[in-house]
N, C-alpha and C positions, 0 to 999 in steps of 0.2 A: 491387301492392297486397298487403296482409297479411290473413290470415284470423284470426289470434290476437291479441286485444286486449293480452295481456301482452307479446307480442313487439313490437307497435307502440309500446306505452308504454316498453318497455325501450330501444328505439331513441331515441324522443323525449326521455325523461328522461336517458338516458346522454349523448346529444349535448349537450343544454342544460346539464347539470350539469358536463360537461367544459369547455364554453365558459366558463361562469361561473367555475369554478375557475381556468382558465388566465388569464382576464382579471384576477381578483382577486389572483393571485400574480404574473402576468406584467407588469402595468402598473407596479407599483413597481420591479420588476427593470429595466425600461426607463427608469426615472426619470420616469415619468408619474404624476402625482398629487401633491397638496399634501403629504400625510403618508404616508410609505412604510408605516407600520405600521397604517394604517386598513383597507386593502383585505382583508388576510387575516381581519379580524374579521367580514367580510360572509359568508363561506362557512358557518360553523356555524349562525348563526341562519337563514340562507336555506334550508339543507338541512332544518332542523327545521320551518320553516313549510311547506316543500314536502311533507314527510311528513305533517304534520298536515292539509294540504289533502286528500290522498288518504284519510287515515284518517277524516276527517269525512264524506266522500262526494263530491265533485267538483262542479263547476259554480259559478255566480256566488254562491250562498249560502255555499258552503264558502270561496270566495275571501274574501268580506267578513268572515265570522265568524272565520276564521283570522287575518286581518290585524288586525282590531279587537281580538280577544281577546289576541293576542300583544302588541299595543301596551298594552293594559290591564295585562298582566302586568309589562311594563317599568315602567309608572307605579307599580304596587303595590310593586315592588322599591325604587323611589325613596322611596316613603312609608314602607316598612319601615325603611329606613336613617335617615330623618328621625326617626321615632318612637324608634328605638333611640338615636340621638344625644341626643334630648331626655331620655330616661330615664337615660342614662349621665350627663348633666349634672345630674340630680337625685341622683346618687350610686349608682345601681344598677350592679352589675357587667354587663359586656357580655353574658354568657350570659343573664342575667335580662331585660335590656332587649330583646335579640334574640328571646328566647322570647315575650315579650309582643307585640312588634311582628309576629312571624310568626303568632301566633294571630289578631291583627287582620287582617293581610293575607291569610292563607290563608282565614280566614272570609269576607272580602269576595269573594275570587275564586270561592268556592263559592256564596255568596249571590247573586252576579250572575246565576247560571244561572236565577234566577226570571224574568229578562227575556229574551224570545225572541231579541232581536237580539244578545245577548252571552252566550248560554248554552253556549258551548264551553269548559268548565272546563279540559280538558287544555291547550288553547292558552294560556290565561291563566297556568297554572302553568309551562308551558314558557317563556313570556316572562319570568317572574320568575326562574326557575332559570337561564336562559341569561344574563340580565343579571348575576346574581351570579357565575356561573361564568366570565364573561369579565373579572371583576375591575374593574368599573366604579366601585366605591365603597369608601371606607374608613369609619371610624367617624364622622368629621366632615367629610369632603370628598367631593365628587361630581365625576366626570368627565362633564360635560354633553355634550361633543363625542362621546364614546364612546356615550353613551345615544342620541344622535341617529343614530349609525351603526347601532346595534343595531335601532332602530325601522325605519330605512330598509332594513336587511338582511332583516328579517322580511317587509316588503312586496315586496322583490325576490324572495324565495322564493315568495311568493304569485303574483306575476306569472309566474315561471318554471313553477310548478306548473300554473297555468291554461293557459299556452302549451303545455306538454308534453301536457296532457290533450287540448287541441283538436287539436294536431298528431298525436298518437297516434290519435285518433278519425278524423282525415282520412286516415290511411294504411290504414284498414280497408277490406276488400272489402265491398261492399254485398251482404248475404245476401238471396237471393230468399225471400220469404215464400210460403206457400200461396196467398195472395190474388194475388201477382204472377204466379205460374205459371198461375192460372186465366184471366188476361187474354189 
């Protein structure tokens, strides 16, 4: 048993992160998986959700808020791309259409913080940013399969974070409190 929570979390997070990475990169190398290039896309969003879980504070509330807000961010990225495509269709240059679309999307992801169940704004922004960073969309086309992979990857990260949190806590030595010593 371990006395330091950071050491127990280092072990649980390190082992689970290593296993997830090995699976995501190893399965395609073994020829397992329908699409070889899908599994490596799981690691970055999963790690982002994992970090956001611990940044939010741990537990079931953090699990759900992180997953839901990451997913909302992905959806907002899709909406930003659709708005931009519509505005470009009306003759606006890409920079203007994208600027307007991001004002709307960024405003929405911030406004949603007024609702308690989805008030984790950093997770929403990370969801949108990760979606764009992984190159899921062009001006007029959308890779719906990759969008699904990104959403699933965020939830995989939430599951791994929750599991590493519980495993890390389980490795801790129970500290005797003054009340325990009095008995």
